C-alpha positions, 0 to 999 in steps of 0.5 A: 165823660172822660176816662184817665189811663196810664199808658207808656208811663204817662197819664193821658186823659180821654174825653167823649163829648157825645155819646151815642145813644146805642150806648144805652142799649149797651149799658142796659144789657151790661147792667143786666149781666152784671146783676144776673152774676154771683161774682165777677168772671173773666169774660163778663169784665172783658165785656165790661171793658169793651163797653167803655171802649165803645163808650170813647168810641174805640180810642184806645183798646181794651188791653190799654184799659187792663194795663192803664188802670190800677187794679185798686179801683178798677172794677168800680172805675168800669162800672162808674162809666156804665152807671154814667152812661144810664144816668145820663140818658135818665137826666134827658127826662128831666124837664122836657115835655114835648120831645125836643131836647133840653140844651143843659142836657146836650 
């Protein structure tokens, strides 16, 4: 998974080759919180940005996210990371019959 942020007037790409299983738990909690809201508020946005930082092992700060993503599409990008984490976990359910990991999903 990767994210591009504009920091110090240049585009930087951050990648994470391994997403901790713990992030699925956080993603489900975040998804539930977003679903319970009638509208996005600053507290929920802060939690979502902190979640994104956690997915990328805190290679950047929440301020880097707020300053490094353009306003148009920022929520879609953040929510995309959330969705990607959930989808990645669900993709592991396909093709596994005995609990062993599927090398295609690593």
